[in-house]
Backbone as CSV, one residue per row, in Angstrom:
resi,resn,N_x,N_y,N_z,CA_x,CA_y,CA_z,C_x,C_y,C_z
1,UNK,-18.654,41.103,80.001,-17.730,40.301,79.699,-16.873,39.361,80.343
2,UNK,-16.258,38.532,79.723,-15.142,37.552,81.012,-14.293,38.477,81.054
3,UNK,-13.876,37.668,82.780,-12.750,38.005,83.495,-11.660,37.309,82.848
4,UNK,-10.934,37.711,81.856,-9.614,37.296,81.530,-8.756,38.672,80.857
5,UNK,-7.289,38.364,81.253,-6.382,39.429,80.819,-6.691,39.365,79.530
6,UNK,-6.505,40.715,78.764,-6.694,41.110,77.469,-5.294,40.716,77.275
7,UNK,-4.079,41.100,77.705,-2.591,40.888,77.182,-1.687,39.866,77.348
8,UNK,-2.353,38.688,78.710,-1.751,38.094,78.902,-2.475,36.573,79.339
9,UNK,-4.033,36.345,78.821,-5.092,35.392,78.629,-5.015,35.114,79.678
10,UNK,-4.995,35.253,80.857,-4.920,35.018,82.234,-6.784,34.735,82.780
11,UNK,-6.999,33.484,83.041,-8.361,33.536,83.403,-8.346,32.896,84.887
12,UNK,-9.515,32.533,85.446,-9.872,32.206,86.717,-9.307,30.592,86.574
13,UNK,-9.069,30.095,87.793,-8.729,28.506,87.683,-9.573,27.840,88.990
14,UNK,-10.037,26.879,88.875,-10.958,25.981,89.882,-9.900,25.093,90.683
15,UNK,-10.591,25.269,91.592,-10.099,24.833,93.168,-10.993,23.953,94.074
16,UNK,-10.903,23.662,95.572,-11.282,23.119,96.535,-11.031,23.978,97.362
17,UNK,-12.917,24.359,98.167,-12.147,24.665,99.805,-12.464,23.637,100.578
18,UNK,-11.200,23.732,101.335,-11.080,22.092,102.222,-11.739,22.732,103.341
19,UNK,-12.149,21.831,104.115,-12.950,22.664,105.176,-12.156,21.181,106.404
20,UNK,-12.040,22.196,107.479,-11.263,21.322,109.005,-11.889,19.252,109.221
21,UNK,-12.982,19.207,108.553,-12.955,17.771,108.751,-13.082,17.074,106.943
22,UNK,-11.877,18.125,106.532,-11.460,17.790,104.916,-12.596,17.294,103.531
23,UNK,-13.707,18.395,104.762,-14.845,18.475,103.138,-14.375,19.224,101.993
24,UNK,-14.869,18.807,100.786,-14.348,19.556,99.752,-15.166,19.952,98.911
25,UNK,-15.237,21.680,98.728,-16.842,22.542,97.170,-15.150,22.590,96.719
26,UNK,-16.546,22.637,95.230,-15.459,24.327,93.776,-15.356,25.686,94.695
27,UNK,-14.512,25.989,94.321,-14.530,27.136,94.464,-13.126,27.809,93.512
28,UNK,-13.449,29.234,92.901,-12.839,29.927,92.059,-11.674,30.430,92.376
29,UNK,-10.465,30.598,92.107,-9.251,31.288,91.971,-9.514,32.518,90.768
30,UNK,-10.848,33.441,91.307,-10.140,35.073,89.847,-8.827,35.173,89.779
31,UNK,-9.393,36.195,88.967,-8.008,37.012,88.814,-8.050,38.412,88.496
32,UNK,-6.559,39.085,89.380,-6.562,40.265,89.863,-6.720,41.015,88.560
33,UNK,-7.948,41.826,88.080,-8.125,42.102,87.281,-7.991,43.652,87.481
34,UNK,-7.808,44.777,86.411,-7.835,46.119,86.473,-8.250,47.233,85.185
35,UNK,-9.518,47.501,84.946,-9.541,48.553,84.134,-8.558,49.362,83.820
36,UNK,-7.222,49.652,82.952,-6.268,50.844,82.936,-7.094,51.357,81.403
37,UNK,-6.458,52.802,81.304,-6.303,53.441,79.694,-4.539,53.885,79.847
38,UNK,-4.234,53.186,78.655,-2.874,53.835,77.821,-3.241,54.567,76.963
39,UNK,-1.730,55.231,76.431,-1.890,56.218,75.907,-0.377,55.173,74.583
40,UNK,-1.054,55.243,73.343,0.006,54.467,72.514,0.590,55.758,71.973
41,UNK,1.759,56.055,71.770,2.593,57.397,71.245,2.663,57.338,69.682
42,UNK,3.030,56.130,69.279,2.997,55.155,67.460,1.986,55.710,67.337
43,UNK,0.580,55.063,67.528,-0.542,55.243,66.768,-1.118,56.619,67.244
44,UNK,-0.691,57.159,68.326,-1.360,58.303,69.218,-2.908,58.081,69.087
45,UNK,-2.903,57.347,69.813,-4.233,57.134,70.662,-4.487,56.190,72.203
46,UNK,-5.657,56.642,73.112,-6.074,56.032,74.137,-6.536,54.723,74.182
47,UNK,-5.677,53.468,74.628,-6.803,52.278,75.024,-6.858,52.137,75.592
48,UNK,-8.239,51.141,76.138,-8.331,50.729,77.090,-8.610,49.132,77.546
49,UNK,-8.484,49.104,78.723,-7.665,47.534,78.463,-8.036,46.592,79.714
50,UNK,-8.715,45.586,80.270,-8.540,44.838,81.577,-7.762,44.601,81.439
51,UNK,-6.288,44.171,81.986,-5.537,43.588,82.253,-5.010,43.176,83.981
52,UNK,-4.723,42.126,83.986,-3.743,41.899,85.370,-3.244,42.236,85.837
53,UNK,-2.753,42.834,86.798,-1.760,43.276,87.800,-0.593,42.766,87.700
54,UNK,-0.535,41.522,87.037,1.143,41.148,86.334,1.587,41.217,85.354
55,UNK,0.599,41.730,84.558,0.820,42.679,83.061,0.542,43.907,83.386
56,UNK,0.346,44.707,84.365,0.961,45.853,84.500,2.004,46.024,84.832
57,UNK,2.403,45.078,85.673,3.948,44.960,86.469,4.915,44.837,84.649
58,UNK,4.523,44.078,84.081,5.352,43.853,82.807,5.214,45.111,82.302
59,UNK,4.118,46.043,82.154,3.954,46.856,81.127,4.964,48.229,81.857
60,UNK,4.969,47.852,83.026,6.332,49.038,83.972,7.253,48.902,83.631
61,UNK,7.369,47.338,83.432,8.697,46.796,82.930,9.460,47.277,81.292
62,UNK,8.455,46.435,80.943,9.020,46.599,79.031,8.708,47.991,78.565
63,UNK,7.407,48.467,78.770,6.617,49.510,78.237,5.859,48.704,77.729
64,UNK,4.715,49.820,77.074,3.223,49.509,76.951,3.336,48.747,75.031
65,UNK,4.176,49.374,74.579,4.194,49.194,73.075,4.662,47.664,72.533
66,UNK,5.868,47.044,73.392,6.251,45.830,73.415,5.440,44.723,74.116
67,UNK,4.383,44.830,75.021,3.717,44.452,75.972,2.495,44.090,74.833
68,UNK,2.316,44.946,74.223,1.082,44.799,72.953,1.365,44.124,71.939
69,UNK,2.581,44.373,71.318,3.251,43.923,70.196,3.410,41.984,70.485
70,UNK,3.607,41.922,71.852,3.781,40.552,72.470,2.529,39.749,72.437
71,UNK,1.449,40.400,72.683,0.012,40.211,73.208,-0.093,39.975,71.839
72,UNK,-0.202,40.552,70.733,-0.552,40.308,69.010,0.043,39.295,68.558
73,UNK,1.322,38.935,69.215,1.992,37.982,68.311,1.103,36.906,68.957
74,UNK,1.243,36.126,70.691,-0.092,35.635,71.013,-1.175,35.360,70.444
75,UNK,-1.957,36.358,70.283,-2.988,36.294,69.954,-4.102,36.659,70.574
76,UNK,-3.268,37.154,71.475,-4.623,37.999,72.434,-5.155,39.379,72.064
77,UNK,-4.413,39.731,71.784,-5.069,41.001,71.327,-5.440,41.647,69.643
78,UNK,-6.529,41.821,69.545,-6.474,41.757,68.290,-6.033,43.380,67.486
79,UNK,-5.483,43.474,65.621,-5.184,45.091,65.949,-6.032,46.046,65.898
């Protein structure tokens, strides 16, 4: 599986390592992903998602139901 957050769509960015002599080599800035299980009371089931830590903060703030509805509306999560 790719390193993409299933709720927000965040993925790795590309940048440069810059040495003291200003030599530049390509590098990746990977997303901080966590595999986490969530319980959906309205569907009465558990789901496992690969989410970024920013998405976890949104879930703690808004609740899992609203975050999943927003992700489905944005096309990141299927039914």
